C-alpha positions in Angstrom: -0.1 -0.2 0.0 2.9 2.4 0.5 4.1 2.7 -2.6 1.2 3.8 -4.2 0.6 6.3 -1.1 4.4 7.7 -2.5 3.6 11.6 -3.2 5.8 14.2 -3.2 6.0 16.7 0.3 5.5 13.9 2.5 7.2 12.1 4.9 7.5 8.2 4.2 6.7 8.1 8.8 3.4 10.5 7.7 2.8 8.3 4.7 2.7 4.3 6.3 0.6 6.2 9.6 -1.8 7.0 6.8 -1.8 2.9 5.0 -2.5 1.9 8.9 -5.0 3.5 9.6 -6.8 3.9 5.5 -6.3 0.1 5.1 -8.0 -1.3 1.1 -8.2 2.2 0.2 -4.6 2.9 -1.7 -6.7 4.1 -4.9 -8.7 6.9 -3.4 -6.2 8.1 -0.7 -3.5 8.2 -3.4 -6.0 10.4 -5.6 -7.2 12.9 -2.4 -2.7 13.0 -1.7 -2.5 13.6 -5.4 -5.1 16.6 -5.5 -4.6 18.0 -1.7 -1.5 20.0 0.0 -0.8 19.7 3.8 -3.8 20.7 4.8 -5.0 23.5 6.7 -8.8 22.7 7.7 -11.5 23.7 9.0 -13.6 20.2 10.1 -17.4 21.1 10.4 -20.1 18.4 11.3 -23.7 19.0 9.9 -25.5 16.4 12.9 -23.7 19.1 15.5 -24.1 22.5 13.7 -27.5 22.4 13.4 -27.9 25.8 11.6 -26.3 28.2 9.3 -24.7 30.8 12.3 -22.6 27.2 14.5 -21.4 25.8 11.1 -19.9 29.9 10.1 -18.5 30.2 13.8 -16.9 26.6 13.3 -15.2 27.5 9.9 -14.0 31.2 11.6 -12.8 29.8 14.7 -10.9 27.0 12.7 -9.2 29.4 10.3 -8.8 32.8 12.4 -9.2 31.9 15.7 -11.6 33.3 18.7 -11.6 37.1 17.7 -12.8 36.3 14.0 -15.9 33.6 14.8 -17.0 36.9 17.3 -17.3 39.6 14.8 -20.2 38.0 13.6 -23.4 39.2 14.6 -26.1 37.4 16.8 -27.7 35.7 13.8 -25.5 36.2 10.7 -26.5 35.9 6.9 -24.3 34.5 4.0 -23.2 37.6 3.5 -22.7 38.5 6.9 -20.1 34.8 6.6 -18.7 35.9 3.3 -17.6 39.8 4.6 -15.8 38.2 7.9 -14.2 35.9 5.3 -13.3 38.0 3.4 -11.4 40.6 5.2 -9.8 38.1 8.1 -7.9 36.1 4.6 -7.1 39.3 3.9 -4.8 39.6 7.2 -3.9 36.7 6.8 -3.3 35.4 3.0 -3.4 31.7 2.8 0.1 30.3 2.1 -1.6 26.9 1.1 -5.4 26.3 0.4 -7.8 25.8 3.0 -10.1 23.2 2.9 -13.3 22.7 4.4 -14.7 19.4 5.2 -17.9 19.2 5.3 -18.8 15.6 7.8 -22.6 14.7 7.3 -23.0 17.1 4.3 -26.5 15.8 3.1 -27.9 17.2 6.3 -27.1 20.4 4.1 -30.8 19.3 1.8 -32.4 20.8 5.1 -30.5 23.9 5.3 -31.7 27.1 3.6 -31.7 26.8 0.0 -28.7 29.0 -1.2 -26.3 27.4 1.6 -24.9 24.4 -0.4 -24.6 26.4 -3.5 -23.2 29.2 -1.9 -20.5 26.6 -0.4 -19.5 25.3 -3.5 -18.8 28.8 -5.4 -16.7 29.7 -1.3 -13.9 30.4 -3.6 -15.7 32.9 -5.5 -17.7 34.6 -3.3 -14.0 35.5 -0.1 -11.9 35.8 -2.9 -9.7 32.9 -1.0 -7.9 29.8 -1.7 -10.3 27.9 0.0 -12.3 24.4 -0.9 -14.9 22.4 0.8 -14.9 18.7 0.7 -18.5 17.3 1.6 -18.3 14.1 3.2 -21.3 11.6 2.7 -23.2 8.2 2.2 -25.1 8.8 -0.4 -24.9 9.6 -4.3 -24.5 13.7 -5.2 -27.8 13.3 -7.5 -30.0 12.7 -4.9 -28.9 16.5 -3.1 -27.7 18.5 -6.0 -29.9 21.8 -5.2 -33.1 22.3 -7.8 -32.1 25.4 -8.4 -28.5 24.5 -9.9 -25.1 25.0 -8.5 -21.6 24.4 -8.9 -21.3 21.1 -10.2 -17.8 19.0 -7.9 -15.6 16.3 -8.2 -16.6 13.7 -6.8 -14.3 10.6 -5.0 -16.6 7.8 -5.2 -15.4 5.5 -1.7 -16.9 1.4 -3.0 -18.2 -1.4 -1.0 -15.7 -3.3 1.0 -15.1 -6.8 -0.9 -15.5 -10.0 1.0 -12.1 -10.2 1.7 -10.9 -6.6 2.1 -13.5 -7.0 5.3 -11.7 -10.0 6.1 -8.6 -8.1 5.9 -9.6 -5.4 8.0 -11.8 -7.0 10.4 -9.0 -9.2 11.4 -6.8 -6.3 12.7 -9.5 -6.2 15.9 -7.3 -9.7 16.9 -8.9 -10.3 20.6 -4.8 -10.5 22.3 -5.3 -13.9 25.1 -6.0 -15.7 21.0 -4.1 -16.4 18.0 -4.3 -14.3 14.8 -5.6 -17.8 13.1 -8.1 -18.0 15.2 -9.6 -14.6 15.3 -9.4 -14.9 11.0 -11.2 -18.4 10.9 -14.2 -16.5 13.2 -14.3 -13.6 10.8 -14.3 -15.8 7.8 -17.2 -17.6 9.5 -19.2 -14.1 10.8 -18.8 -13.1 7.1 -20.4 -16.2 5.5 -23.5 -15.2 8.0 -24.3 -11.3 6.9 -22.1 -10.3 4.4 -25.1 -10.7 2.3 -27.1 -8.5 4.3 -24.7 -6.4 5.7 -21.5 -4.7 4.0 -21.5 -1.6 6.4 -18.0 -2.0 8.1 -18.7 -0.2 11.6 -21.8 -2.7 11.9 -19.9 -5.4 11.2 -17.4 -5.1 14.0 -20.3 -4.3 16.7 -21.2 -7.7 15.5 -17.7 -9.2 15.5 -16.9 -7.5 18.9 -20.6 -8.5 20.4 -20.2 -12.9 19.3 -16.9 -13.5 19.9 -17.0 -14.8 23.8 -20.6 -16.7 22.6 -17.6 -18.2 19.8 -14.8 -18.9 22.5 -17.4 -20.7 25.0 -16.5 -24.2 23.9 -12.7 -23.3 24.1 -13.1 -22.4 27.4 -14.3 -24.9 28.6 -12.1 -26.9 27.1 -14.3 -29.1 24.8 -12.6 -28.0 21.5 -9.5 -26.8 20.1 -8.6 -23.7 18.1 -8.3 -25.9 15.0 -11.9 -27.3 15.3 -13.1 -25.0 13.3 -16.0 -27.5 12.0 -17.1 -27.9 16.2 -17.3 -23.9 16.5 -19.0 -23.4 14.0 -21.8 -25.7 14.9 -22.1 -24.4 18.2 -22.1 -20.7 17.1 -24.6 -21.4 13.7 -28.3 -21.0 16.4 -26.3 -17.8 17.8 -25.3 -15.8 14.8 -28.8 -16.7 12.5 -30.9 -15.7 15.5 -28.5 -12.2 16.3 -29.0 -11.7 12.2 -32.4 -10.3 12.6 -31.4 -7.0 14.8 -28.7 -6.3 12.1 -28.5 -2.6 12.5 -31.3 -2.3 15.7 -29.1 -2.6 18.5 -31.6 -4.2 20.2 -30.6 -6.6 23.6 -28.6 -9.6 23.0 -28.3 -12.8 25.5 -24.9 -11.2 26.9 -25.9 -7.8 27.0 -29.5 -9.0 28.8 -27.4 -11.5 31.5 -25.0 -8.0 32.0 -28.1 -5.7 32.5 -29.5 -8.2 34.3 -26.3 -8.4 37.3 -26.6 -4.2 37.0 -30.1 -4.4 38.1 -29.4 -6.2 40.9 -26.5 -4.1 42.1 -29.5 -1.4 41.9 -32.1 -3.0 42.9 -33.9 0.2 44.7 -33.4 3.0 42.0 -35.4 0.4 39.7 -38.4 0.0 42.0 -41.2 0.7 39.6 -40.7 0.8 36.8 -42.1 -1.2 34.3 -39.0 -4.3 33.8 -40.9 -5.2 30.1 -40.4 -1.4 28.7 -37.3 -1.0 29.8 -35.5 -4.3 28.5 -37.3 -4.3 25.2 -36.6 -1.1 24.1 -33.9 -1.5 21.1 -30.4 0.1 21.7 -31.1 3.4 19.9 -34.3 4.0 21.1 -33.4 4.3 24.5 -30.6 6.8 23.0 -34.5 8.4 21.5 -35.6 9.0 24.6 -33.1 9.9 26.5 -32.7 12.8 23.2 -36.2 13.5 24.1 -36.2 13.7 28.1 -32.9 16.4 27.1 -34.7 18.6 24.1 -38.2 18.7 26.7 -36.8 19.3 29.5 -33.4 21.8 28.6 -34.1 25.5 27.3 -33.5 24.6 23.4 -31.0 28.0 24.3 -28.5 25.2 26.1 -28.5 23.0 23.6 -24.9 24.4 21.6 -23.0 24.1 25.1 -24.1 20.6 26.1 -23.8 19.2 22.4 -21.4 20.5 20.5 -17.9 20.1 21.7 -14.9 22.5 22.6 -17.5 24.4 24.6 -16.1 24.1 28.3 -18.3 23.8 31.0 -21.3 26.0 31.1 -21.9 28.4 33.7 -25.7 28.5 34.9 -25.9 32.0 35.8 -24.8 33.0 32.2 -28.7 31.7 30.6 -30.6 33.4 34.0 -31.8 35.9 32.8 -33.6 37.9 36.1 -37.0 36.4 36.1 -36.1 33.8 35.6 -36.8 30.7 38.6 -38.9 28.1 38.4 -37.2 24.7 37.3 -38.1 23.0 33.9 -38.9 20.0 35.9 -41.3 21.9 37.9 -42.8 23.8 34.9 -43.0 19.8 33.0 -41.5 18.5 29.6 -42.2 20.9 26.8 -42.6 20.7 23.0 -39.7 20.3 20.3 -39.1 20.1 17.2 -38.4 17.5 15.3 -35.0 18.4 14.0 -33.8 19.1 17.4 -34.4 15.6 18.6 -32.5 14.3 16.1 -29.6 17.0 16.4 -29.3 15.9 20.7 -29.9 12.0 19.7 -26.8 12.5 17.1 -24.4 14.1 19.4 -25.2 11.6 22.1 -25.0 8.5 20.3 -22.1 9.6 18.4 -19.4 7.9 20.4 -20.7 4.4 21.2 -22.7 3.6 17.7 -22.6 4.8 14.5 -25.7 6.0 13.3 -26.3 4.0 10.0 -29.9 3.0 11.5 -33.3 3.9 10.1 -34.8 5.6 12.9 -37.8 7.1 12.3 -39.7 3.9 12.6 -38.3 4.2 16.9 -39.9 7.4 17.1 -43.3 6.5 15.9 -43.2 2.9 18.1 -41.9 5.4 20.9 -45.3 6.8 20.6 -47.5 4.1 20.3 -45.8 3.0 23.6 -46.9 6.4 25.0 -43.4 7.3 25.8 -43.5 10.3 23.8 -46.1 12.4 22.7 -47.4 13.9 19.4 -48.4 17.6 20.2 -48.4 18.6 16.5 -51.2 18.3 13.7 -51.3 15.2 11.1 -51.2 17.4 8.9 -48.0 19.1 9.4 -45.4 16.5 8.2 -43.1 18.5 7.3 -42.2 19.7 11.0 -43.4 17.2 13.9 -43.1 18.0 17.2 -43.4 15.7 20.1 -42.9 15.4 24.8 -41.6 13.1 26.5 -44.0 11.3 28.4 -41.5 9.6 31.0 -40.3 10.3 34.2 -37.2 11.1 35.9 -36.4 7.7 38.1 -37.9 6.0 34.5 -35.2 8.0 31.9 -31.9 7.5 34.5 -32.8 3.9 35.1 -33.0 3.7 31.1 -29.4 5.8 30.6 -28.1 3.8 33.1 -28.1 0.7 30.9 -26.5 2.9 28.0 -23.6 4.0 30.3 -25.7 7.6 30.3 -24.3 10.0 32.7 -28.3 12.1 32.0 -27.6 14.0 35.1 -24.5 16.3 33.4 -26.9 17.0 30.5 -29.7 18.8 32.4 -29.9 22.6 33.0 -31.8 22.1 36.4 -29.0 20.0 38.0 -26.0 22.4 36.9 
C-alpha cells in the first residue's frame, strides 16, 4: 500500500501511518494526496452544527481564531459570513489551500436553499484559496439543489469486498487468542452476515458482540482452536438469531445478562419501573428517549453548550434571566421539533455506535408505547413536534443501561 501512497512533499513515516489508518483504500488515498497539500482545514459536523450560524462560527474559529468568530452578528446571514471571511483572509492570506471538510453533508439539504450552492462557490465569494469537501454516504444526485449549482469533483469510495472486510476485521484480533483463530472467526461471521450487511462499523460491532459466544466451547475445554467445524456448529444458531437485529442494536442475550447483573446492584433505583418496557427497547430507542427527555426539559439555547465540542463548562449564571427562577422539571415537559430531537440524538449516540439505522420507525414506536407524545397536527408532516412522557426516575434507569450520565446534561442540575 505504501508504494501507492508515495507522494512528493510527504514524509515516509506519515504515509505509513496513513496506510495503517486507511487499509484497503490505496486508490482513493493516493488520489486525494495527489490533489491536496498538507491540509490546513476546518472540520464541520453537519449533525452538530444545527444552524448556518454555528457552521459559520466553526469555520472562522478554525481558520482565524476566536476573535474572528466573535465578529459575526447574533444571527449571521451568508453575506455576513462572506464579509468577515474576506476581511480576515486579507489580513492572513492563505499560503496554501484551506479546506472546509463537511461531515454528513447530506444534512445540508435541510438548510437554507442558498447555503449549499454558496459553499460550492465559496472560493469565488470570499476571494481566497479555499476548497469545500463534502463527505456523505448518499450519491450527489440525491441532494443536488434544484436551482442549480457548481458541480463538484466526485470521488467514490466503493463498498469493501468480502476479502477486504476479512483483512480489516482480522486486525482487531483478541490478545488472548492467535491471529489465525480470530481470522477463522471473522470468516465464519462474514459467511453469515455479508449477504445482508456490508457496513464495516456494523460488522465490527457484531464481531465484538459475538466473539465470547464463539469462544465458549474453547473456554470450557470441549474443543481446540483448530476444531473450526465444532466451533461453527455451536455458533451457527446464535449468529442466525443475531441476523434479525442487524442495525437495530436490540438487546442480545449477553447484554441481557449484563443488565440483569446491573439491576441486581441497583434494585432500589429500579423499583417501580416497568421491566418489560425497560428491557425490550432497542438500543437506538433508548438514546432517542434520552434525547427526547433532554429536549423537553432543557432550554433550546443551552444545546450548543451541552452538545457541541470544545465549548468548555457551562455556567448557569450566564443563561439565567432576571425573572427565570422556576425549575423546568416543575413546569413540565415542553414540545420540541423533530430536527432538534435528531440533533441531540446524534450528538449523544455518536461515540457509542454509528447512526446507520433508520430511526424514524423507532420514533413512531416510542409514540405508540406512549413514551413520546406527538403534539403537532397530523397534517404538519414537515415539522412534527413531540413531548417526552416519561419520569425522571424512568429516564435515569434507561440511561444507566447504556452508561449515559443524563444528569450531567440537564440544565436544572447544573
